[in-house]
C-alpha positions in Angstrom: 81.6 94.5 124.5 84.1 92.0 123.1 87.0 93.9 124.7 85.4 93.7 128.1 84.8 89.9 127.7 88.4 89.4 126.7 89.6 91.4 129.7 87.3 89.5 132.1 88.6 86.2 130.7 92.2 87.3 131.1 91.5 87.8 134.8 90.6 84.1 135.0 93.6 82.7 133.2 97.2 81.9 134.0 99.7 83.2 131.4 102.9 81.2 131.0 105.8 82.8 129.2 107.8 80.2 127.3 109.6 79.9 123.9 107.4 78.4 121.3 109.2 77.0 118.2 108.2 78.2 114.8 106.0 76.2 112.6 107.0 76.0 108.9 109.2 79.1 109.3 106.4 81.1 110.8 106.7 82.4 114.4 104.3 81.1 116.9 103.2 83.7 119.5 100.8 81.6 121.6 99.0 78.3 121.8 95.3 77.9 122.3 94.1 77.8 125.9 94.7 74.5 127.6 93.2 74.1 131.0 93.1 77.7 132.0 96.7 78.4 131.0 97.8 80.2 127.8 101.5 79.7 126.8 102.8 82.8 125.0 106.1 83.9 123.7 107.1 87.6 123.4 110.4 86.6 121.7 109.4 87.3 118.0 107.8 90.6 118.9 110.8 91.7 121.0 113.3 90.7 118.4 111.3 92.4 115.6 111.1 95.6 117.7 114.8 95.6 118.6 116.0 94.9 115.1 113.7 97.6 113.8 115.1 100.2 116.2 118.7 99.1 115.7 118.3 99.5 111.9 117.0 103.0 112.5 120.2 103.8 114.5 122.5 102.1 111.9 120.7 103.8 108.9 119.0 107.0 109.9 118.7 107.9 106.3 116.4 105.0 105.5 112.7 105.5 105.3 110.3 103.8 107.7 109.1 101.6 104.8 112.7 100.5 104.1 113.4 99.8 107.7 110.2 97.7 107.9 111.2 95.8 104.8 114.7 95.1 106.1 113.3 94.1 109.5 111.0 91.6 107.9 113.8 90.1 105.8 116.1 89.8 108.8 113.4 88.2 111.0 112.7 85.6 108.3 116.4 84.6 108.3 116.6 84.0 112.1 116.4 80.3 113.2 114.7 79.3 116.4 118.1 79.0 118.0 119.2 82.4 116.9 115.9 83.9 118.2 116.6 82.3 121.6 120.1 83.7 121.6 118.8 87.1 120.6 116.2 87.0 123.4 118.9 85.9 125.9 121.0 88.9 125.0 117.9 91.2 125.2 117.2 89.9 128.7 120.8 90.4 129.7 120.7 94.0 128.6 117.2 94.8 129.8 117.1 97.7 132.2 113.9 97.1 134.1 114.5 100.1 136.4 115.6 98.2 139.4 
């Protein structure tokens, strides 16, 4: 199956986590494979998830649809520098169980 092929290929690659600047205001999550290494950034996904959950805390009366809409609007407003700052604060506050 395709999933099994993807998982097999994953086992052959090196994944490098790094920040990838947006292109034309659109977040970049990964670049194509280059020499067995795939650079990826979790930053936009993490910021989106955190903002979404914080909005739920700030406005428990809002519907899921409203929260999703607000999250999208806020994400579009963030610059690359602001995303980096957000991610740095996320990493500082991350409780990884250690």
